mmCIF file of the C-alpha atoms, coordinates in Angstrom:
data_MODEL
# 
_entry.id   MODEL 
# 
loop_
_atom_site.group_PDB 
_atom_site.id 
_atom_site.type_symbol 
_atom_site.label_atom_id 
_atom_site.label_alt_id 
_atom_site.label_comp_id 
_atom_site.label_asym_id 
_atom_site.label_entity_id 
_atom_site.label_seq_id 
_atom_site.pdbx_PDB_ins_code 
_atom_site.Cartn_x 
_atom_site.Cartn_y 
_atom_site.Cartn_z 
_atom_site.occupancy 
_atom_site.B_iso_or_equiv 
_atom_site.pdbx_formal_charge 
_atom_site.auth_seq_id 
_atom_site.auth_comp_id 
_atom_site.auth_asym_id 
_atom_site.auth_atom_id 
_atom_site.pdbx_PDB_model_num 
ATOM 1   C CA . MET A 1 1   ? -93.710 -50.106 27.730 1.00 0.00 ? 1   MET A CA 1 
ATOM 2   C CA . LYS A 1 2   ? -93.416 -49.379 24.047 1.00 0.00 ? 2   LYS A CA 1 
ATOM 3   C CA . LEU A 1 3   ? -94.349 -45.747 24.680 1.00 0.00 ? 3   LEU A CA 1 
ATOM 4   C CA . MET A 1 4   ? -91.679 -45.208 27.306 1.00 0.00 ? 4   MET A CA 1 
ATOM 5   C CA . LEU A 1 5   ? -88.821 -46.438 25.090 1.00 0.00 ? 5   LEU A CA 1 
ATOM 6   C CA . PRO A 1 6   ? -89.036 -43.541 22.598 1.00 0.00 ? 6   PRO A CA 1 
ATOM 7   C CA . ALA A 1 7   ? -89.349 -41.116 25.494 1.00 0.00 ? 7   ALA A CA 1 
ATOM 8   C CA . LEU A 1 8   ? -86.177 -42.460 27.097 1.00 0.00 ? 8   LEU A CA 1 
ATOM 9   C CA . LEU A 1 9   ? -84.316 -42.268 23.783 1.00 0.00 ? 9   LEU A CA 1 
ATOM 10  C CA . LEU A 1 10  ? -85.451 -38.620 23.341 1.00 0.00 ? 10  LEU A CA 1 
ATOM 11  C CA . ALA A 1 11  ? -84.355 -37.691 26.871 1.00 0.00 ? 11  ALA A CA 1 
ATOM 12  C CA . ALA A 1 12  ? -80.938 -39.286 26.332 1.00 0.00 ? 12  ALA A CA 1 
ATOM 13  C CA . THR A 1 13  ? -80.485 -37.368 23.079 1.00 0.00 ? 13  THR A CA 1 
ATOM 14  C CA . VAL A 1 14  ? -81.367 -34.041 24.767 1.00 0.00 ? 14  VAL A CA 1 
ATOM 15  C CA . ALA A 1 15  ? -78.950 -34.718 27.635 1.00 0.00 ? 15  ALA A CA 1 
ATOM 16  C CA . ALA A 1 16  ? -76.136 -35.564 25.278 1.00 0.00 ? 16  ALA A CA 1 
ATOM 17  C CA . THR A 1 17  ? -76.732 -32.379 23.313 1.00 0.00 ? 17  THR A CA 1 
ATOM 18  C CA . ALA A 1 18  ? -76.699 -30.290 26.500 1.00 0.00 ? 18  ALA A CA 1 
ATOM 19  C CA . GLN A 1 19  ? -73.349 -31.749 27.620 1.00 0.00 ? 19  GLN A CA 1 
ATOM 20  C CA . THR A 1 20  ? -71.599 -31.155 24.264 1.00 0.00 ? 20  THR A CA 1 
ATOM 21  C CA . PRO A 1 21  ? -69.417 -27.983 24.560 1.00 0.00 ? 21  PRO A CA 1 
ATOM 22  C CA . THR A 1 22  ? -69.949 -25.188 22.045 1.00 0.00 ? 22  THR A CA 1 
ATOM 23  C CA . HIS A 1 23  ? -66.800 -24.376 20.046 1.00 0.00 ? 23  HIS A CA 1 
ATOM 24  C CA . LYS A 1 24  ? -66.378 -20.805 18.710 1.00 0.00 ? 24  LYS A CA 1 
ATOM 25  C CA . ALA A 1 25  ? -64.150 -19.878 15.843 1.00 0.00 ? 25  ALA A CA 1 
ATOM 26  C CA . PRO A 1 26  ? -61.051 -17.957 17.007 1.00 0.00 ? 26  PRO A CA 1 
ATOM 27  C CA . VAL A 1 27  ? -61.095 -14.204 16.353 1.00 0.00 ? 27  VAL A CA 1 
ATOM 28  C CA . THR A 1 28  ? -58.071 -12.902 14.522 1.00 0.00 ? 28  THR A CA 1 
ATOM 29  C CA . HIS A 1 29  ? -57.096 -9.243  14.940 1.00 0.00 ? 29  HIS A CA 1 
ATOM 30  C CA . HIS A 1 30  ? -55.261 -7.931  11.931 1.00 0.00 ? 30  HIS A CA 1 
ATOM 31  C CA . ARG A 1 31  ? -52.638 -5.223  12.616 1.00 0.00 ? 31  ARG A CA 1 
ATOM 32  C CA . ALA A 1 32  ? -50.628 -3.295  10.107 1.00 0.00 ? 32  ALA A CA 1 
ATOM 33  C CA . ALA A 1 33  ? -46.972 -4.179  10.152 1.00 0.00 ? 33  ALA A CA 1 
ATOM 34  C CA . THR A 1 34  ? -44.849 -1.355  11.586 1.00 0.00 ? 34  THR A CA 1 
ATOM 35  C CA . SER A 1 35  ? -41.115 -0.868  11.720 1.00 0.00 ? 35  SER A CA 1 
ATOM 36  C CA . ALA A 1 36  ? -39.339 -0.678  15.051 1.00 0.00 ? 36  ALA A CA 1 
ATOM 37  C CA . LYS A 1 37  ? -38.436 3.027   14.567 1.00 0.00 ? 37  LYS A CA 1 
ATOM 38  C CA . THR A 1 38  ? -40.288 5.406   12.329 1.00 0.00 ? 38  THR A CA 1 
ATOM 39  C CA . ILE A 1 39  ? -38.277 8.252   10.802 1.00 0.00 ? 39  ILE A CA 1 
ATOM 40  C CA . PRO A 1 40  ? -40.384 11.401  10.516 1.00 0.00 ? 40  PRO A CA 1 
ATOM 41  C CA . PRO A 1 41  ? -40.685 12.956  7.093  1.00 0.00 ? 41  PRO A CA 1 
ATOM 42  C CA . ALA A 1 42  ? -38.323 15.698  6.118  1.00 0.00 ? 42  ALA A CA 1 
ATOM 43  C CA . ALA A 1 43  ? -39.267 19.330  5.989  1.00 0.00 ? 43  ALA A CA 1 
ATOM 44  C CA . ALA A 1 44  ? -40.471 20.909  2.799  1.00 0.00 ? 44  ALA A CA 1 
ATOM 45  C CA . PRO A 1 45  ? -37.805 20.418  0.125  1.00 0.00 ? 45  PRO A CA 1 
ATOM 46  C CA . VAL A 1 46  ? -35.684 23.369  -0.872 1.00 0.00 ? 46  VAL A CA 1 
ATOM 47  C CA . PRO A 1 47  ? -34.553 23.682  -4.477 1.00 0.00 ? 47  PRO A CA 1 
ATOM 48  C CA . ASN A 1 48  ? -30.937 22.639  -5.119 1.00 0.00 ? 48  ASN A CA 1 
ATOM 49  C CA . ILE A 1 49  ? -30.525 21.243  -1.573 1.00 0.00 ? 49  ILE A CA 1 
ATOM 50  C CA . PRO A 1 50  ? -30.650 17.469  -1.065 1.00 0.00 ? 50  PRO A CA 1 
ATOM 51  C CA . ALA A 1 51  ? -33.555 16.407  1.137  1.00 0.00 ? 51  ALA A CA 1 
ATOM 52  C CA . VAL A 1 52  ? -32.799 14.668  4.437  1.00 0.00 ? 52  VAL A CA 1 
ATOM 53  C CA . PRO A 1 53  ? -35.186 12.905  6.846  1.00 0.00 ? 53  PRO A CA 1 
ATOM 54  C CA . GLY A 1 54  ? -35.848 14.362  10.267 1.00 0.00 ? 54  GLY A CA 1 
ATOM 55  C CA . VAL A 1 55  ? -37.226 17.413  12.013 1.00 0.00 ? 55  VAL A CA 1 
ATOM 56  C CA . PRO A 1 56  ? -35.043 20.467  12.785 1.00 0.00 ? 56  PRO A CA 1 
ATOM 57  C CA . LYS A 1 57  ? -34.234 20.878  16.480 1.00 0.00 ? 57  LYS A CA 1 
ATOM 58  C CA . THR A 1 58  ? -33.513 24.051  18.423 1.00 0.00 ? 58  THR A CA 1 
ATOM 59  C CA . LEU A 1 59  ? -30.101 24.210  20.045 1.00 0.00 ? 59  LEU A CA 1 
ATOM 60  C CA . TYR A 1 60  ? -30.545 27.573  21.771 1.00 0.00 ? 60  TYR A CA 1 
ATOM 61  C CA . THR A 1 61  ? -32.675 30.636  21.258 1.00 0.00 ? 61  THR A CA 1 
ATOM 62  C CA . LEU A 1 62  ? -33.051 34.245  22.385 1.00 0.00 ? 62  LEU A CA 1 
ATOM 63  C CA . LYS A 1 63  ? -36.323 34.980  24.174 1.00 0.00 ? 63  LYS A CA 1 
ATOM 64  C CA . TYR A 1 64  ? -37.844 38.303  25.193 1.00 0.00 ? 64  TYR A CA 1 
ATOM 65  C CA . ILE A 1 65  ? -40.847 40.028  26.736 1.00 0.00 ? 65  ILE A CA 1 
ATOM 66  C CA . ASP A 1 66  ? -41.838 43.533  25.682 1.00 0.00 ? 66  ASP A CA 1 
ATOM 67  C CA . THR A 1 67  ? -42.784 45.356  28.890 1.00 0.00 ? 67  THR A CA 1 
ATOM 68  C CA . VAL A 1 68  ? -43.329 48.790  27.319 1.00 0.00 ? 68  VAL A CA 1 
ATOM 69  C CA . ILE A 1 69  ? -44.076 49.395  23.641 1.00 0.00 ? 69  ILE A CA 1 
ATOM 70  C CA . GLY A 1 70  ? -42.210 52.476  22.486 1.00 0.00 ? 70  GLY A CA 1 
ATOM 71  C CA . THR A 1 71  ? -43.902 55.241  20.515 1.00 0.00 ? 71  THR A CA 1 
ATOM 72  C CA . GLY A 1 72  ? -40.786 56.368  18.649 1.00 0.00 ? 72  GLY A CA 1 
ATOM 73  C CA . PRO A 1 73  ? -39.246 55.130  15.389 1.00 0.00 ? 73  PRO A CA 1 
ATOM 74  C CA . LEU A 1 74  ? -38.691 51.442  14.755 1.00 0.00 ? 74  LEU A CA 1 
ATOM 75  C CA . ALA A 1 75  ? -35.191 50.265  15.673 1.00 0.00 ? 75  ALA A CA 1 
ATOM 76  C CA . GLU A 1 76  ? -32.962 50.022  12.603 1.00 0.00 ? 76  GLU A CA 1 
ATOM 77  C CA . PRO A 1 77  ? -29.646 48.223  12.056 1.00 0.00 ? 77  PRO A CA 1 
ATOM 78  C CA . GLN A 1 78  ? -26.361 50.060  11.649 1.00 0.00 ? 78  GLN A CA 1 
ATOM 79  C CA . LYS A 1 79  ? -27.478 52.870  13.931 1.00 0.00 ? 79  LYS A CA 1 
ATOM 80  C CA . TRP A 1 80  ? -26.131 54.164  17.210 1.00 0.00 ? 80  TRP A CA 1 
ATOM 81  C CA . TYR A 1 81  ? -28.322 53.083  20.133 1.00 0.00 ? 81  TYR A CA 1 
ATOM 82  C CA . THR A 1 82  ? -28.435 54.818  23.490 1.00 0.00 ? 82  THR A CA 1 
ATOM 83  C CA . VAL A 1 83  ? -29.612 52.298  26.080 1.00 0.00 ? 83  VAL A CA 1 
ATOM 84  C CA . ARG A 1 84  ? -30.349 52.012  29.779 1.00 0.00 ? 84  ARG A CA 1 
ATOM 85  C CA . TYR A 1 85  ? -30.078 48.518  31.203 1.00 0.00 ? 85  TYR A CA 1 
ATOM 86  C CA . THR A 1 86  ? -29.721 46.216  34.185 1.00 0.00 ? 86  THR A CA 1 
ATOM 87  C CA . GLY A 1 87  ? -28.231 42.724  33.930 1.00 0.00 ? 87  GLY A CA 1 
ATOM 88  C CA . TRP A 1 88  ? -28.614 39.636  36.131 1.00 0.00 ? 88  TRP A CA 1 
ATOM 89  C CA . THR A 1 89  ? -27.378 36.079  36.043 1.00 0.00 ? 89  THR A CA 1 
ATOM 90  C CA . ALA A 1 90  ? -30.015 33.344  36.038 1.00 0.00 ? 90  ALA A CA 1 
ATOM 91  C CA . ASP A 1 91  ? -29.843 33.003  39.846 1.00 0.00 ? 91  ASP A CA 1 
ATOM 92  C CA . GLY A 1 92  ? -30.844 36.658  40.303 1.00 0.00 ? 92  GLY A CA 1 
ATOM 93  C CA . THR A 1 93  ? -27.391 38.150  40.931 1.00 0.00 ? 93  THR A CA 1 
ATOM 94  C CA . LYS A 1 94  ? -27.136 41.660  39.502 1.00 0.00 ? 94  LYS A CA 1 
ATOM 95  C CA . PHE A 1 95  ? -23.756 42.139  37.828 1.00 0.00 ? 95  PHE A CA 1 
ATOM 96  C CA . ASP A 1 96  ? -24.140 45.470  36.020 1.00 0.00 ? 96  ASP A CA 1 
ATOM 97  C CA . SER A 1 97  ? -26.529 48.384  35.536 1.00 0.00 ? 97  SER A CA 1 
ATOM 98  C CA . SER A 1 98  ? -26.305 51.696  33.748 1.00 0.00 ? 98  SER A CA 1 
ATOM 99  C CA . TYR A 1 99  ? -28.198 53.219  36.675 1.00 0.00 ? 99  TYR A CA 1 
ATOM 100 C CA . ASP A 1 100 ? -25.164 52.477  38.861 1.00 0.00 ? 100 ASP A CA 1 
ATOM 101 C CA . HIS A 1 101 ? -22.753 54.273  36.541 1.00 0.00 ? 101 HIS A CA 1 
ATOM 102 C CA . PRO A 1 102 ? -21.581 57.784  37.468 1.00 0.00 ? 102 PRO A CA 1 
ATOM 103 C CA . GLY A 1 103 ? -24.569 60.061  36.990 1.00 0.00 ? 103 GLY A CA 1 
ATOM 104 C CA . GLY A 1 104 ? -26.736 57.108  35.963 1.00 0.00 ? 104 GLY A CA 1 
ATOM 105 C CA . GLU A 1 105 ? -25.851 57.770  32.335 1.00 0.00 ? 105 GLU A CA 1 
ATOM 106 C CA . PRO A 1 106 ? -26.952 55.293  29.612 1.00 0.00 ? 106 PRO A CA 1 
ATOM 107 C CA . ILE A 1 107 ? -24.461 53.707  27.248 1.00 0.00 ? 107 ILE A CA 1 
ATOM 108 C CA . THR A 1 108 ? -24.168 54.183  23.481 1.00 0.00 ? 108 THR A CA 1 
ATOM 109 C CA . PHE A 1 109 ? -23.002 51.570  20.969 1.00 0.00 ? 109 PHE A CA 1 
ATOM 110 C CA . PRO A 1 110 ? -23.291 50.861  17.220 1.00 0.00 ? 110 PRO A CA 1 
ATOM 111 C CA . TYR A 1 111 ? -25.954 48.208  16.742 1.00 0.00 ? 111 TYR A CA 1 
ATOM 112 C CA . GLY A 1 112 ? -24.784 45.165  14.786 1.00 0.00 ? 112 GLY A CA 1 
ATOM 113 C CA . ALA A 1 113 ? -21.101 46.129  14.861 1.00 0.00 ? 113 ALA A CA 1 
ATOM 114 C CA . ARG A 1 114 ? -20.042 43.368  17.293 1.00 0.00 ? 114 ARG A CA 1 
ATOM 115 C CA . ARG A 1 115 ? -19.151 45.819  20.023 1.00 0.00 ? 115 ARG A CA 1 
ATOM 116 C CA . VAL A 1 116 ? -21.453 44.003  22.465 1.00 0.00 ? 116 VAL A CA 1 
ATOM 117 C CA . ILE A 1 117 ? -22.532 40.397  23.083 1.00 0.00 ? 117 ILE A CA 1 
ATOM 118 C CA . ILE A 1 118 ? -24.501 38.681  20.313 1.00 0.00 ? 118 ILE A CA 1 
ATOM 119 C CA . GLY A 1 119 ? -27.668 38.703  22.399 1.00 0.00 ? 119 GLY A CA 1 
ATOM 120 C CA . TRP A 1 120 ? -27.527 42.499  22.442 1.00 0.00 ? 120 TRP A CA 1 
ATOM 121 C CA . ASP A 1 121 ? -26.594 42.743  18.768 1.00 0.00 ? 121 ASP A CA 1 
ATOM 122 C CA . THR A 1 122 ? -29.870 40.990  17.894 1.00 0.00 ? 122 THR A CA 1 
ATOM 123 C CA . GLY A 1 123 ? -32.084 41.613  20.925 1.00 0.00 ? 123 GLY A CA 1 
ATOM 124 C CA . PHE A 1 124 ? -33.448 45.011  19.866 1.00 0.00 ? 124 PHE A CA 1 
ATOM 125 C CA . GLU A 1 125 ? -35.146 43.744  16.703 1.00 0.00 ? 125 GLU A CA 1 
ATOM 126 C CA . GLY A 1 126 ? -38.729 44.997  16.472 1.00 0.00 ? 126 GLY A CA 1 
ATOM 127 C CA . MET A 1 127 ? -38.397 47.535  19.287 1.00 0.00 ? 127 MET A CA 1 
ATOM 128 C CA . HIS A 1 128 ? -39.391 51.180  19.025 1.00 0.00 ? 128 HIS A CA 1 
ATOM 129 C CA . VAL A 1 129 ? -37.522 54.075  20.592 1.00 0.00 ? 129 VAL A CA 1 
ATOM 130 C CA . GLY A 1 130 ? -38.863 54.542  24.106 1.00 0.00 ? 130 GLY A CA 1 
ATOM 131 C CA . GLY A 1 131 ? -39.653 50.833  24.447 1.00 0.00 ? 131 GLY A CA 1 
ATOM 132 C CA . LYS A 1 132 ? -38.560 48.518  27.227 1.00 0.00 ? 132 LYS A CA 1 
ATOM 133 C CA . ARG A 1 133 ? -37.849 44.809  26.951 1.00 0.00 ? 133 ARG A CA 1 
ATOM 134 C CA . ARG A 1 134 ? -36.630 41.899  29.054 1.00 0.00 ? 134 ARG A CA 1 
ATOM 135 C CA . LEU A 1 135 ? -34.097 39.684  27.295 1.00 0.00 ? 135 LEU A CA 1 
ATOM 136 C CA . PHE A 1 136 ? -33.420 36.048  28.194 1.00 0.00 ? 136 PHE A CA 1 
ATOM 137 C CA . ILE A 1 137 ? -30.015 35.351  26.653 1.00 0.00 ? 137 ILE A CA 1 
ATOM 138 C CA . PRO A 1 138 ? -28.481 31.849  26.605 1.00 0.00 ? 138 PRO A CA 1 
ATOM 139 C CA . TYR A 1 139 ? -24.801 31.638  27.388 1.00 0.00 ? 139 TYR A CA 1 
ATOM 140 C CA . GLN A 1 140 ? -24.017 30.813  23.747 1.00 0.00 ? 140 GLN A CA 1 
ATOM 141 C CA . LEU A 1 141 ? -25.169 34.350  22.843 1.00 0.00 ? 141 LEU A CA 1 
ATOM 142 C CA . ALA A 1 142 ? -23.556 35.951  25.887 1.00 0.00 ? 142 ALA A CA 1 
ATOM 143 C CA . TYR A 1 143 ? -20.060 35.223  27.246 1.00 0.00 ? 143 TYR A CA 1 
ATOM 144 C CA . GLY A 1 144 ? -19.842 31.597  26.111 1.00 0.00 ? 144 GLY A CA 1 
ATOM 145 C CA . GLU A 1 145 ? -18.501 28.582  27.932 1.00 0.00 ? 145 GLU A CA 1 
ATOM 146 C CA . THR A 1 146 ? -15.775 30.447  29.802 1.00 0.00 ? 146 THR A CA 1 
ATOM 147 C CA . GLY A 1 147 ? -17.866 33.397  31.009 1.00 0.00 ? 147 GLY A CA 1 
ATOM 148 C CA . ARG A 1 148 ? -16.039 36.412  32.391 1.00 0.00 ? 148 ARG A CA 1 
ATOM 149 C CA . PRO A 1 149 ? -14.863 35.476  35.890 1.00 0.00 ? 149 PRO A CA 1 
ATOM 150 C CA . PRO A 1 150 ? -15.316 36.504  38.579 1.00 0.00 ? 150 PRO A CA 1 
ATOM 151 C CA . VAL A 1 151 ? -18.346 38.547  37.489 1.00 0.00 ? 151 VAL A CA 1 
ATOM 152 C CA . ILE A 1 152 ? -19.906 36.218  34.905 1.00 0.00 ? 152 ILE A CA 1 
ATOM 153 C CA . PRO A 1 153 ? -19.642 32.479  35.660 1.00 0.00 ? 153 PRO A CA 1 
ATOM 154 C CA . ALA A 1 154 ? -18.953 29.901  32.969 1.00 0.00 ? 154 ALA A CA 1 
ATOM 155 C CA . LYS A 1 155 ? -21.944 28.994  30.793 1.00 0.00 ? 155 LYS A CA 1 
ATOM 156 C CA . ALA A 1 156 ? -24.026 31.710  32.428 1.00 0.00 ? 156 ALA A CA 1 
ATOM 157 C CA . ASP A 1 157 ? -27.454 32.474  30.956 1.00 0.00 ? 157 ASP A CA 1 
ATOM 158 C CA . LEU A 1 158 ? -28.208 36.169  31.398 1.00 0.00 ? 158 LEU A CA 1 
ATOM 159 C CA . ILE A 1 159 ? -31.308 38.308  31.890 1.00 0.00 ? 159 ILE A CA 1 
ATOM 160 C CA . PHE A 1 160 ? -31.392 41.980  30.903 1.00 0.00 ? 160 PHE A CA 1 
ATOM 161 C CA . ASP A 1 161 ? -33.950 44.724  31.283 1.00 0.00 ? 161 ASP A CA 1 
ATOM 162 C CA . ILE A 1 162 ? -33.238 47.192  28.468 1.00 0.00 ? 162 ILE A CA 1 
ATOM 163 C CA . GLU A 1 163 ? -34.679 50.539  27.407 1.00 0.00 ? 163 GLU A CA 1 
ATOM 164 C CA . LEU A 1 164 ? -34.028 51.994  23.960 1.00 0.00 ? 164 LEU A CA 1 
ATOM 165 C CA . VAL A 1 165 ? -33.618 55.663  24.835 1.00 0.00 ? 165 VAL A CA 1 
ATOM 166 C CA . SER A 1 166 ? -32.669 57.015  21.419 1.00 0.00 ? 166 SER A CA 1 
ATOM 167 C CA . MET A 1 167 ? -31.286 56.114  17.993 1.00 0.00 ? 167 MET A CA 1 
ATOM 168 C CA . SER A 1 168 ? -29.055 58.172  15.708 1.00 0.00 ? 168 SER A CA 1 
ATOM 169 C CA . ASP A 1 169 ? -26.914 57.939  12.586 1.00 0.00 ? 169 ASP A CA 1 
ATOM 170 C CA . THR A 1 170 ? -23.822 59.171  14.405 1.00 0.00 ? 170 THR A CA 1 
ATOM 171 C CA . PRO A 1 171 ? -22.636 58.819  17.984 1.00 0.00 ? 171 PRO A CA 1 
ATOM 172 C CA . PRO A 1 172 ? -24.103 61.482  20.245 1.00 0.00 ? 172 PRO A CA 1 
ATOM 173 C CA . GLU A 1 173 ? -21.957 64.362  21.359 1.00 0.00 ? 173 GLU A CA 1 
ATOM 174 C CA . PRO A 1 174 ? -20.279 63.777  24.721 1.00 0.00 ? 174 PRO A CA 1 
ATOM 175 C CA . PRO A 1 175 ? -21.606 65.945  27.555 1.00 0.00 ? 175 PRO A CA 1 
ATOM 176 C CA . ALA A 1 176 ? -19.863 69.288  27.921 1.00 0.00 ? 176 ALA A CA 1 
ATOM 177 C CA . PRO A 1 177 ? -17.408 69.443  30.828 1.00 0.00 ? 177 PRO A CA 1 
ATOM 178 C CA . ALA A 1 178 ? -18.363 71.484  33.855 1.00 0.00 ? 178 ALA A CA 1 
ATOM 179 C CA . PRO A 1 179 ? -17.066 75.079  33.667 1.00 0.00 ? 179 PRO A CA 1 
ATOM 180 C CA . ALA A 1 180 ? -13.932 75.733  35.692 1.00 0.00 ? 180 ALA A CA 1 
ATOM 181 C CA . ALA A 1 181 ? -14.149 78.076  38.655 1.00 0.00 ? 181 ALA A CA 1 
ATOM 182 C CA . ALA A 1 182 ? -13.100 81.645  37.861 1.00 0.00 ? 182 ALA A CA 1 
ATOM 183 C CA . ALA A 1 183 ? -9.658  82.636  39.201 1.00 0.00 ? 183 ALA A CA 1 
ATOM 184 C CA . GLN A 1 184 ? -9.721  85.112  42.083 1.00 0.00 ? 184 GLN A CA 1 
ATOM 185 C CA . PRO A 1 185 ? -7.832  88.390  41.302 1.00 0.00 ? 185 PRO A CA 1 
ATOM 186 C CA . ASP A 1 186 ? -4.835  89.241  43.498 1.00 0.00 ? 186 ASP A CA 1 
ATOM 187 C CA . THR A 1 187 ? -5.442  92.133  45.895 1.00 0.00 ? 187 THR A CA 1 
ATOM 188 C CA . GLU A 1 188 ? -1.805  93.272  45.862 1.00 0.00 ? 188 GLU A CA 1 
ATOM 189 C CA . ALA A 1 189 ? -0.381  94.727  42.687 1.00 0.00 ? 189 ALA A CA 1 
ATOM 190 C CA . ALA A 1 190 ? 2.694   92.954  41.452 1.00 0.00 ? 190 ALA A CA 1 
ATOM 191 C CA . PRO A 1 191 ? 5.775   95.147  40.957 1.00 0.00 ? 191 PRO A CA 1 
ATOM 192 C CA . ALA A 1 192 ? 6.525   96.089  37.393 1.00 0.00 ? 192 ALA A CA 1 
ATOM 193 C CA . GLU A 1 193 ? 9.207   93.994  35.795 1.00 0.00 ? 193 GLU A CA 1 
ATOM 194 C CA . ALA A 1 194 ? 12.087  95.492  33.887 1.00 0.00 ? 194 ALA A CA 1 
ATOM 195 C CA . PRO A 1 195 ? 11.908  94.867  30.165 1.00 0.00 ? 195 PRO A CA 1 
ATOM 196 C CA . ALA A 1 196 ? 14.032  91.959  29.111 1.00 0.00 ? 196 ALA A CA 1 
ATOM 197 C CA . GLU A 1 197 ? 16.983  92.696  26.932 1.00 0.00 ? 197 GLU A CA 1 
ATOM 198 C CA . GLU A 1 198 ? 16.391  91.821  23.319 1.00 0.00 ? 198 GLU A CA 1 
ATOM 199 C CA . THR A 1 199 ? 18.477  88.910  22.235 1.00 0.00 ? 199 THR A CA 1 
ATOM 200 C CA . LYS A 1 200 ? 19.031  87.674  18.774 1.00 0.00 ? 200 LYS A CA 1 
ATOM 201 C CA . PRO A 1 201 ? 18.777  83.965  18.034 1.00 0.00 ? 201 PRO A CA 1 
ATOM 202 C CA . ALA A 1 202 ? 21.997  82.246  17.197 1.00 0.00 ? 202 ALA A CA 1 
ATOM 203 C CA . SER A 1 203 ? 22.427  81.708  13.540 1.00 0.00 ? 203 SER A CA 1 
ATOM 204 C CA . THR A 1 204 ? 22.094  78.140  12.355 1.00 0.00 ? 204 THR A CA 1 
ATOM 205 C CA . PRO A 1 205 ? 23.722  76.638  9.309  1.00 0.00 ? 205 PRO A CA 1 
ATOM 206 C CA . ASP A 1 206 ? 21.564  76.238  6.251  1.00 0.00 ? 206 ASP A CA 1 
ATOM 207 C CA . THR A 1 207 ? 22.073  72.474  6.324  1.00 0.00 ? 207 THR A CA 1 
ATOM 208 C CA . GLN A 1 208 ? 20.002  72.077  9.556  1.00 0.00 ? 208 GLN A CA 1 
ATOM 209 C CA . THR A 1 209 ? 16.551  70.544  8.909  1.00 0.00 ? 209 THR A CA 1 
ATOM 210 C CA . ALA A 1 210 ? 13.391  70.932  10.938 1.00 0.00 ? 210 ALA A CA 1 
ATOM 211 C CA . THR A 1 211 ? 12.310  68.081  13.267 1.00 0.00 ? 211 THR A CA 1 
ATOM 212 C CA . PRO A 1 212 ? 9.351   66.171  11.739 1.00 0.00 ? 212 PRO A CA 1 
ATOM 213 C CA . ALA A 1 213 ? 6.051   66.047  13.610 1.00 0.00 ? 213 ALA A CA 1 
ATOM 214 C CA . HIS A 1 214 ? 5.554   63.025  15.869 1.00 0.00 ? 214 HIS A CA 1 
ATOM 215 C CA . PRO A 1 215 ? 3.123   60.470  14.344 1.00 0.00 ? 215 PRO A CA 1 
ATOM 216 C CA . GLU A 1 216 ? 0.972   60.457  17.472 1.00 0.00 ? 216 GLU A CA 1 
ATOM 217 C CA . GLY A 1 217 ? 0.486   64.189  17.190 1.00 0.00 ? 217 GLY A CA 1 
ATOM 218 C CA . ILE A 1 218 ? -1.098  63.968  13.735 1.00 0.00 ? 218 ILE A CA 1 
# 
């Protein structure tokens, strides 16, 4: 009986230990404090210009694909360019082409002189004479917000295939006109005319002055 008492006490102690729940210390995850909106750093500072935060964004841009690399001289500014081209709107509608002009003649214009749309005044950079390029011109560099109705809609992005045919310091000479057909001689001889009587011009007073040349004739 004395031996069983310690055994019962030991069994009770083991049971109590088994029923006691094990408590673990809570795990705390530490995170760095962040602001609700992070402003990206500014671009590299430029001397004498105040720095501002942010990243520059692109509003619009001119894109191109060189389809043929020319073997002639590199295109230069302030030159006369002779160009063949075809133009489409973004939906594939062709609105103009030099190949449809009389005789399929190319056009000539002074590069950089604002005689054409801005996309053309900058779209030949890096080309060589003989090269071909496809231009993707946003409406801001074409005909703007109003377009050119009814041919060019408002805010129309344009696509051009261009070929730089030649480049010169002066505009090329216009093509010579076709020679006129030779006049056929008359088969019948015209009767001789009597000589006209010689007449003397009427005298004019010395105070009369000559009529000045017209300004448009200068």
